[in-house]
TILO-693974 format. One line per 4 residues: their letters; for each residue x, z, y of C-alpha. Coordinates in steps of 0.05 Angstrom, whole numbers, plus 5000, padded with zeros to 4 digits. Example, Ala and Ser with C-alpha at 12.3 -4.5 7.8 and 13.67 -1.06 7.14 Angstrom:
2
as) 5246 5156 4910 ~ 5273 5143 4979 $
END
This chain:
582
mtqf) 4662 5160 5373 ~ 4660 5093 5408 ~ 4663 5031 5365 ~ 4706 4996 5416 $
gqvs) 4781 5002 5417 ~ 4837 5005 5467 ~ 4878 4948 5495 ~ 4947 4962 5464 $
tlnl) 4989 4910 5501 ~ 4973 4870 5562 ~ 5024 4828 5600 ~ 4994 4799 5663 $
tsqn) 5048 4801 5716 ~ 5012 4769 5775 ~ 4996 4822 5826 ~ 4928 4792 5838 $
nlvh) 4908 4797 5766 ~ 4857 4853 5763 ~ 4829 4857 5693 ~ 4774 4906 5676 $
vssl) 4786 4936 5607 ~ 4711 4946 5596 ~ 4698 4871 5602 ~ 4755 4857 5554 $
laaa) 4728 4905 5502 ~ 4659 4876 5506 ~ 4687 4807 5491 ~ 4740 4827 5440 $
rggc) 4701 4857 5382 ~ 4748 4849 5323 ~ 4793 4798 5355 ~ 4851 4787 5402 $
lfal) 4856 4770 5475 ~ 4904 4716 5497 ~ 4932 4721 5567 ~ 4973 4669 5603 $
kdmn) 5032 4703 5638 ~ 5035 4692 5714 ~ 4966 4660 5715 ~ 4898 4683 5740 $
tlsf) 4865 4665 5674 ~ 4845 4706 5614 ~ 4810 4676 5555 ~ 4785 4704 5489 $
arsd) 4806 4669 5425 ~ 4775 4686 5358 ~ 4823 4717 5311 ~ 4751 4725 5277 $
smgh) 5270 4810 4866 ~ 5279 4785 4941 ~ 5256 4716 4957 ~ 5295 4659 4987 $
kvkf) 5289 4634 5058 ~ 5276 4561 5071 ~ 5274 4529 5140 ~ 5243 4462 5157 $
aign) 5269 4422 5216 ~ 5215 4403 5266 ~ 5241 4357 5319 ~ 5294 4391 5359 $
tsti) 5268 4460 5342 ~ 5323 4507 5318 ~ 5287 4574 5320 ~ 5216 4599 5318 $
rprk) 5228 4648 5374 ~ 5207 4629 5445 ~ 5262 4618 5497 ~ 5273 4674 5545 $
dtsp) 5265 4629 5605 ~ 5194 4607 5587 ~ 5128 4641 5600 ~ 5096 4644 5531 $
lkvv) 5024 4658 5514 ~ 5015 4733 5507 ~ 4973 4763 5452 ~ 4934 4826 5469 $
cidy) 4906 4860 5407 ~ 4854 4914 5404 ~ 4872 4980 5370 ~ 4810 5017 5348 $
prpd) 4810 5093 5356 ~ 4836 5137 5300 ~ 4774 5156 5259 ~ 4751 5228 5255 $
ient) 4778 5243 5185 ~ 4810 5312 5198 ~ 4746 5350 5179 ~ 4731 5316 5113 $
vnyl) 4736 5358 5050 ~ 4791 5315 5020 ~ 4833 5316 5083 ~ 4828 5392 5088 $
eaaa) 4845 5399 5015 ~ 4906 5355 5025 ~ 4926 5394 5087 ~ 4921 5460 5049 $
lsss) 4968 5433 4995 ~ 5018 5411 5048 ~ 5014 5478 5082 ~ 5027 5515 5017 $
frts) 5099 5489 5016 ~ 5114 5510 5087 ~ 5083 5580 5078 ~ 5110 5595 5009 $
srpk) 5160 5652 5000 ~ 5231 5629 5016 ~ 5272 5623 4952 ~ 5327 5674 4940 $
kple) 5371 5616 4917 ~ 5347 5546 4937 ~ 5344 5498 4879 ~ 5383 5434 4881 $
vvia) 5335 5382 4855 ~ 5362 5313 4838 ~ 5309 5259 4848 ~ 5315 5186 4825 $
gagl) 5278 5135 4868 ~ 5264 5133 4943 ~ 5195 5103 4940 ~ 5137 5142 4967 $
gglc) 5134 5186 4905 ~ 5207 5206 4909 ~ 5208 5213 4985 ~ 5147 5259 4984 $
taky) 5174 5300 4926 ~ 5238 5311 4967 ~ 5200 5323 5032 ~ 5155 5378 5004 $
lada) 5211 5411 4965 ~ 5251 5414 5029 ~ 5189 5444 5064 ~ 5189 5498 5010 $
ghkp) 5262 5516 5024 ~ 5297 5478 4968 ~ 5351 5425 4972 ~ 5331 5356 4946 $
ille) 5384 5304 4930 ~ 5348 5238 4932 ~ 5382 5178 4899 ~ 5360 5106 4912 $
ardv) 5389 5049 4871 ~ 5381 4996 4925 ~ 5405 4994 4997 ~ 5333 4998 5023 $
lggk) 5282 5053 5025 ~ 5210 5048 5003 ~ 5207 5024 4931 ~ 5142 4984 4927 $
iaaw) 5137 4986 5004 ~ 5208 4961 5015 ~ 5221 4907 5067 ~ 5281 4866 5089 $
kddd) 5303 4832 5154 ~ 5325 4760 5151 ~ 5378 4724 5192 ~ 5327 4711 5248 $
gdwy) 5309 4784 5253 ~ 5241 4775 5220 ~ 5217 4823 5167 ~ 5188 4806 5099 $
etgl) 5157 4858 5053 ~ 5145 4875 4980 ~ 5070 4877 4992 ~ 5014 4875 5042 $
hiff) 5003 4949 5055 ~ 4937 4978 5080 ~ 4925 5050 5100 ~ 4853 5074 5087 $
gayp) 4814 5131 5118 ~ 4803 5155 5046 ~ 4878 5168 5038 ~ 4879 5242 5058 $
nmqn) 4949 5258 5033 ~ 4978 5197 5067 ~ 4941 5213 5131 ~ 4967 5284 5129 $
lfge) 5037 5258 5119 ~ 5033 5216 5182 ~ 5008 5277 5220 ~ 5062 5323 5193 $
lgin) 5115 5273 5215 ~ 5083 5264 5283 ~ 5075 5189 5274 ~ 4999 5180 5275 $
drlq) 5007 5131 5332 ~ 5043 5082 5285 ~ 4977 5066 5249 ~ 4938 5008 5280 $
wkeh) 4865 5020 5261 ~ 4820 4960 5254 ~ 4745 4955 5262 ~ 4705 4984 5204 $
smif) 4691 4921 5165 ~ 4708 4885 5101 ~ 4716 4810 5113 ~ 4712 4757 5058 $
ampn) 4729 4683 5063 ~ 4673 4636 5042 ~ 4698 4586 4989 ~ 4635 4544 4996 $
kpge) 4639 4545 5072 ~ 4712 4532 5089 ~ 4734 4564 5153 ~ 4678 4616 5153 $
fsrf) 4677 4690 5137 ~ 4625 4738 5108 ~ 4627 4808 5135 ~ 4607 4878 5112 $
dfpe) 4603 4918 5176 ~ 4598 4994 5171 ~ 4557 5021 5230 ~ 4588 5079 5267 $
vlpa) 4522 5115 5277 ~ 4507 5125 5203 ~ 4539 5177 5157 ~ 4566 5160 5088 $
plng) 4542 5132 5042 ~ 4487 5104 5086 ~ 4537 5064 5128 ~ 4562 5030 5065 $
iwai) 4492 5017 5039 ~ 4473 4987 5107 ~ 4536 4943 5106 ~ 4516 4916 5037 $
lkns) 4443 4905 5056 ~ 4459 4870 5121 ~ 4505 4820 5087 ~ 4463 4759 5069 $
emlt) 4516 4707 5054 ~ 4546 4734 4989 ~ 4490 4767 4950 ~ 4415 4754 4946 $
wpek) 4365 4811 4951 ~ 4350 4809 4875 ~ 4425 4813 4861 ~ 4433 4871 4909 $
ikfa) 4376 4909 4876 ~ 4404 4896 4805 ~ 4473 4918 4828 ~ 4444 4982 4860 $
vgll) 4405 4998 4796 ~ 4468 4985 4755 ~ 4507 5035 4797 ~ 4455 5091 4788 $
pail) 4489 5120 4725 ~ 4554 5126 4764 ~ 4519 5159 4823 ~ 4480 5207 4779 $
ggqa) 4535 5220 4728 ~ 4589 5239 4778 ~ 4662 5246 4761 ~ 4651 5257 4687 $
yvea) 4616 5189 4683 ~ 4670 5155 4723 ~ 4725 5181 4677 ~ 4685 5158 4616 $
qdgi) 4687 5086 4639 ~ 4762 5079 4628 ~ 4749 5044 4562 ~ 4710 4984 4589 $
tvkd) 4728 4926 4634 ~ 4694 4912 4700 ~ 4663 4848 4673 ~ 4636 4881 4609 $
wmrk) 4609 4941 4648 ~ 4572 4896 4696 ~ 4539 4858 4640 ~ 4522 4922 4604 $
qgvp) 4486 4947 4666 ~ 4448 4881 4673 ~ 4485 4861 4736 ~ 4488 4785 4744 $
drvt) 4556 4752 4733 ~ 4550 4723 4803 ~ 4558 4793 4833 ~ 4624 4799 4796 $
devf) 4646 4730 4818 ~ 4626 4740 4890 ~ 4651 4810 4902 ~ 4690 4842 4845 $
iams) 4740 4787 4830 ~ 4767 4797 4901 ~ 4762 4873 4895 ~ 4797 4875 4827 $
kaln) 4855 4832 4851 ~ 4862 4875 4914 ~ 4863 4940 4874 ~ 4907 4921 4815 $
finp) 4927 4847 4821 ~ 4886 4828 4759 ~ 4817 4799 4746 ~ 4753 4837 4726 $
dels) 4758 4815 4654 ~ 4822 4858 4648 ~ 4812 4915 4698 ~ 4784 4982 4675 $
mqci) 4717 4997 4707 ~ 4742 5067 4721 ~ 4788 5038 4774 ~ 4730 5005 4811 $
lial) 4686 5067 4807 ~ 4742 5112 4834 ~ 4751 5064 4893 ~ 4677 5060 4907 $
nrfl) 4672 5136 4902 ~ 4729 5146 4952 ~ 4708 5091 5000 ~ 4633 5103 5001 $
qekh) 4630 5179 4999 ~ 4669 5187 5064 ~ 4644 5158 5130 ~ 4711 5128 5147 $
gskm) 4737 5121 5076 ~ 4740 5046 5076 ~ 4765 5039 5147 ~ 4833 5005 5147 $
afld) 4897 5010 5187 ~ 4961 4970 5189 ~ 5029 5001 5201 ~ 5056 4978 5268 $
gnpp) 5121 4953 5238 ~ 5164 4949 5176 ~ 5153 5007 5126 ~ 5226 5027 5115 $
erlc) 5239 5042 5189 ~ 5169 5061 5213 ~ 5147 5105 5154 ~ 5205 5119 5106 $
mpvv) 5259 5137 5157 ~ 5217 5193 5189 ~ 5211 5224 5120 ~ 5286 5217 5109 $
dhir) 5301 5248 5177 ~ 5255 5306 5160 ~ 5289 5317 5093 ~ 5358 5316 5124 $
slgg) 5338 5362 5180 ~ 5321 5415 5127 ~ 5387 5407 5090 ~ 5367 5355 5038 $
evrl) 5406 5292 5021 ~ 5386 5219 5015 ~ 5436 5171 4984 ~ 5427 5095 4979 $
nsri) 5464 5049 4931 ~ 5462 5104 4878 ~ 5437 5070 4815 ~ 5428 5112 4752 $
qrie) 5461 5086 4689 ~ 5441 5141 4641 ~ 5407 5208 4635 ~ 5458 5253 4602 $
lned) 5432 5310 4559 ~ 5455 5380 4539 ~ 5456 5400 4466 ~ 5387 5430 4473 $
gtvr) 5358 5364 4498 ~ 5352 5384 4571 ~ 5384 5343 4626 ~ 5457 5355 4641 $
sfll) 5465 5303 4696 ~ 5446 5234 4722 ~ 5505 5188 4709 ~ 5510 5134 4763 $
tngs) 5537 5064 4753 ~ 5597 5081 4797 ~ 5617 5133 4744 ~ 5598 5196 4782 $
aikg) 5553 5248 4751 ~ 5501 5282 4796 ~ 5482 5352 4772 ~ 5425 5396 4795 $
dayv) 5381 5455 4778 ~ 5322 5409 4764 ~ 5312 5334 4757 ~ 5258 5285 4777 $
fatp) 5247 5212 4759 ~ 5206 5179 4814 ~ 5220 5107 4794 ~ 5167 5057 4768 $
vdil) 5147 5073 4697 ~ 5182 5011 4669 ~ 5249 5034 4696 ~ 5239 5103 4667 $
klll) 5224 5072 4598 ~ 5289 5033 4602 ~ 5330 5096 4616 ~ 5293 5144 4571 $
pedw) 5342 5180 4524 ~ 5333 5164 4450 ~ 5322 5238 4435 ~ 5259 5239 4478 $
keip) 5226 5174 4455 ~ 5186 5205 4398 ~ 5158 5262 4440 ~ 5083 5245 4450 $
yfrk) 5087 5256 4525 ~ 5139 5200 4531 ~ 5114 5157 4473 ~ 5048 5145 4509 $
lenl) 5085 5114 4567 ~ 5093 5051 4524 ~ 5021 5035 4540 ~ 5034 5035 4615 $
vgvp) 5063 4968 4637 ~ 5075 4945 4708 ~ 5035 4885 4731 ~ 5071 4825 4762 $
vinv) 5056 4810 4836 ~ 5083 4761 4887 ~ 5082 4770 4962 ~ 5086 4707 5003 $
hiwf) 5105 4701 5077 ~ 5096 4635 5114 ~ 5115 4623 5187 ~ 5077 4565 5218 $
drkl) 5094 4524 5279 ~ 5030 4542 5315 ~ 4979 4598 5326 ~ 4925 4591 5274 $
rnty) 4855 4600 5301 ~ 4817 4615 5237 ~ 4847 4684 5227 ~ 4826 4754 5247 $
dhll) 4857 4819 5269 ~ 4843 4849 5201 ~ 4855 4845 5126 ~ 4820 4785 5096 $
fsrs) 4797 4776 5023 ~ 4813 4704 5006 ~ 4768 4697 4945 ~ 4817 4645 4921 $
plls) 4834 4638 4847 ~ 4909 4645 4864 ~ 4908 4690 4925 ~ 4883 4762 4933 $
vyad) 4885 4786 5005 ~ 4921 4760 5067 ~ 4931 4774 5140 ~ 4961 4740 5201 $
msvt) 5015 4792 5213 ~ 5032 4761 5281 ~ 4964 4787 5303 ~ 4952 4850 5262 $
ckey) 5021 4883 5269 ~ 5056 4899 5335 ~ 5127 4890 5311 ~ 5111 4823 5278 $
yspn) 5075 4797 5340 ~ 5089 4726 5360 ~ 5056 4691 5419 ~ 5061 4620 5394 $
qsml) 5065 4621 5317 ~ 5027 4653 5261 ~ 5059 4689 5202 ~ 5012 4694 5143 $
elvf) 5028 4747 5092 ~ 4991 4735 5026 ~ 4987 4770 4959 ~ 4992 4719 4904 $
apae) 4953 4747 4845 ~ 4944 4746 4787 ~ 5017 4728 4783 ~ 5035 4733 4710 $
ewis) 5036 4657 4699 ~ 5074 4647 4765 ~ 5127 4701 4766 ~ 5178 4655 4732 $
rsds) 5161 4594 4774 ~ 5205 4571 4831 ~ 5192 4592 4902 ~ 5177 4520 4922 $
eiie) 5123 4515 4868 ~ 5091 4579 4892 ~ 5091 4555 4964 ~ 5062 4488 4944 $
atmk) 5005 4524 4907 ~ 4994 4571 4965 ~ 4989 4514 5015 ~ 4936 4480 4972 $
elak) 4895 4544 4975 ~ 4907 4553 5050 ~ 4882 4482 5062 ~ 4815 4506 5036 $
lfpd) 4816 4569 5079 ~ 4840 4532 5141 ~ 4812 4461 5132 ~ 4819 4443 5206 $
eiaa) 4888 4472 5214 ~ 4927 4468 5149 ~ 4938 4411 5100 ~ 4975 4417 5035 $
dqsk) 5022 4360 5056 ~ 5038 4395 5123 ~ 5007 4338 5163 ~ 4975 4392 5206 $
akil) 5008 4460 5213 ~ 5080 4456 5191 ~ 5121 4510 5156 ~ 5179 4536 5196 $
kyhv) 5205 4580 5140 ~ 5180 4623 5083 ~ 5199 4682 5040 ~ 5174 4695 4970 $
vktp) 5183 4766 4943 ~ 5172 4773 4868 ~ 5160 4841 4835 ~ 5159 4829 4760 $
rsvy) 5134 4900 4747 ~ 5094 4932 4803 ~ 5038 4984 4796 ~ 5018 4998 4724 $
ktvp) 4965 4951 4697 ~ 4900 4990 4697 ~ 4870 4962 4634 ~ 4818 5000 4591 $
gsep) 4849 5058 4553 ~ 4908 5069 4600 ~ 4882 5133 4634 ~ 4899 5181 4576 $
crpl) 4970 5154 4576 ~ 4985 5176 4648 ~ 5033 5235 4645 ~ 5028 5300 4683 $
qrsp) 5085 5312 4732 ~ 5113 5370 4691 ~ 5145 5342 4628 ~ 5156 5380 4563 $
iegf) 5231 5378 4577 ~ 5247 5442 4615 ~ 5272 5424 4685 ~ 5252 5351 4682 $
ylag) 5193 5323 4722 ~ 5160 5257 4740 ~ 5131 5229 4804 ~ 5100 5161 4818 $
dytk) 5031 5132 4826 ~ 5026 5121 4750 ~ 5029 5197 4738 ~ 4965 5237 4733 $
qkyl) 4929 5246 4799 ~ 4858 5232 4822 ~ 4874 5169 4863 ~ 4890 5100 4841 $
asme) 4958 5067 4830 ~ 4967 5063 4906 ~ 5007 5090 4964 ~ 4960 5150 4966 $
gavl) 4970 5161 4892 ~ 5046 5160 4902 ~ 5044 5210 4959 ~ 4999 5257 4920 $
sgkl) 5042 5251 4858 ~ 5102 5273 4899 ~ 5065 5334 4925 ~ 5041 5352 4855 $
caqs) 5112 5344 4828 ~ 5141 5388 4883 ~ 5085 5439 4870 ~ 5103 5441 4796 $
ivqd) 5176 5455 4812 ~ 5158 5509 4862 ~ 5113 5541 4810 ~ 5169 5539 4759 $
yell) 5220 5569 4807 ~ 5232 5634 4769 ~ 5240 5597 4703 ~ 5287 5547 4734 $
ltrv) 5327 5601 4769 ~ 5334 5639 4703 ~ 5362 5575 4671 ~ 5413 5568 4727 $
qekl) 5435 5641 4720 ~ 5442 5634 4644 ~ 5485 5572 4652 ~ 5530 5608 4702 $
aeas) 5537 5666 4654 ~ 5555 5620 4596 ~ 5606 5584 4639 ~ 5639 5650 4660 $
ia) 5643 5673 4588 ~ 5674 5607 4566 $
END
């Protein structure tokens, strides 16, 4: 498969403008092309709770959007080809699980399954239950789909999101979901690289490039060996020796590392602290929004195992637009086409129980009670704990949930008055003490494209000390860090690039904090309460607290309900018989 991509958008309206795509591709490795409309010139430029909106007046500027009567600079980004992931073991395994719902025996009486939460876990539970012939009734408390991938449109028509979402080649269930919905073309694949900012060399990046010609894990090993800026050869060797137990011990060894932090594990293996500082601080914050002295080493080893064992495992893609419309709505349309329901603004006030401790209904804040043949909670674990009935709290299955606590995270969006040069058409690891990863979404995402301004989306983490701070304080701290990343273009006092507006989205409790000892507390999707199930990335599945984990949790939840069909049907029939006698 070629390493070069395809020109996705090109706007050169002059009839004499003949541009050879091959010459563009040769010049545009990993970047964007900038074309001047109506001109015979083409040049390459290196692109090596809801927040509040604030606008800053700049001269006579009243909007950040270009006027319709002007000829703005056009950005032409490179989409890399979809990687060949369909023949991997994990992809085929995920495809087989998806197929099992469509090919299962049609139920004599479809179950009505009430599901709380329209994040990826709830959406996928509903989707696969509908595929199996059942009727999901999906309830979402807010007026927006997506849960942790929710997004909102502001008064200018610009989107701002809950997080910076990346779709990896090593996400087989997510990749299958895109294929099943017929929306593979909505993923914008980037070159196979991991790109880190250089704190000691402001404005420069250090790259780990995975060669196309090598299989896994050789391509990953080559990427590490070829990088000379971040680690010395002695450090690489010590790190490789330290990883040998994980390589030789396999999955059993990986699971046994849940009880030790990344930092302690590295020291135990004799890996220099500088390796942790150079690589794993950034990786820990990207995976779980916390630092290596808190993160369980099992989390890192799971990620390394997934990303390095598959040739395209660490290859990244951006969604081509906002998640609620571009990903969640196709799932909703699929559910509804099969007879399911999706209801927004349906917040659950209480889980009402029968005398035997099973669920009688979900009582909504508007006073209505929603009844079903089975019930699923697909909300974040912290919301479930708030609504857990008193009668259930001492059951070990639910009591262990107290050890799972969501981690705070802040997502920052800043619109600047100019196109920043020191960005890249990719995800970037900031290696900043306050920031995790960032991207210029005006370059990486088609819907967010802007010809004349940059919109940086940044993950502010760790965020525990900042979640209660004002938006202006967070922006001020972010600008100080950006001044280090963009020394020639951004100054903390806005004497260079100026802020047009910003949004700060705070999530006080996001994915569960993957600290040592948390793995045994993750619940299976089938609860001990007959007819009650859980979905969400915190539930037991082989992937991390991630979008892939949420999708797989939904499939496993749906699978449990399908497997329990006869039992659940018997319960329904017994209730009907009791009602007729009464």
